[in-house]
N, C-alpha and C positions, 0 to 999 in steps of 0.2 A: 691291515690285509683284507680285513672284513670289511670296512667304509671304503677300501678302494675297488672293491670287488662293487662293491651294490651302487657306488659312483658308474664302472664301467658298465655293468648290467642296464643301466639305467638308460646310458647311449647306445645302446645296441651292443654291445661288445663282451664277448661271454668268454670271460677268465674260470679256468679251472682250478681248483685245489687239488694239488697230486700228493699222494701219499701222505696225508695227513697222520701224524704221530701223537697220539694220545694217551698211549701206554704209559706207566713208571719202566716198564722195561726199557725201553729207547734214553740215550741219553739225554741230559740237558739241554746239551744245544744243538743236539738232532731233533727235539719238540721246541725247539727254540727258532727253529729256521723254517720248519714245518708250519709255524706258525706266522711265518711272515711272508711266507712264496706264493705266487702265484704265476700260473702258466696260459700263455697267450698260444694257443694254436697256431700260429702262422705257417702260409707254406707259398707255393707258387701262383695262387690263386689270387692270393694279394696282389692289389698295387701299389706303386708309391704313393699314392694318395690314401689309400687303405692306411700304410704303415706311418703316416704323416697323424692321419686322425685319431688313430689310435696313440701315439708316442703324446697330443696335444691332451687328449684326454687322459693319460698318466700324470701330467703336467698338470692339468688342473685339478686331480683328485688328489695332489701330493700337496698343491697350493691350498686347496681349500682346509686341511688339515696341520699346516705347516710344518711340513714334512721338505726334506732336499729333495734337491732336482736337480743337483751338480753334474753335469755330459750329456741330461737324457738326451734333448733337441739336437746335439749337434751334428754334421754331418760331418 
């Protein structure tokens, strides 16, 4: 998540990390999910071009890290 976030920031795409869970009170599954999740704030101002650009950068980030991008750029 953190490497993908840095990649996107370099591409001028600003993902958020919502609800970080580092407390021992949070369950393992919750902490694990929290450490893998990024949020992209998309709304009506995004054009189709914007969405494709973001998807391409997410895919490039995954490729650079050896991640799985199955279905990411499907239309």
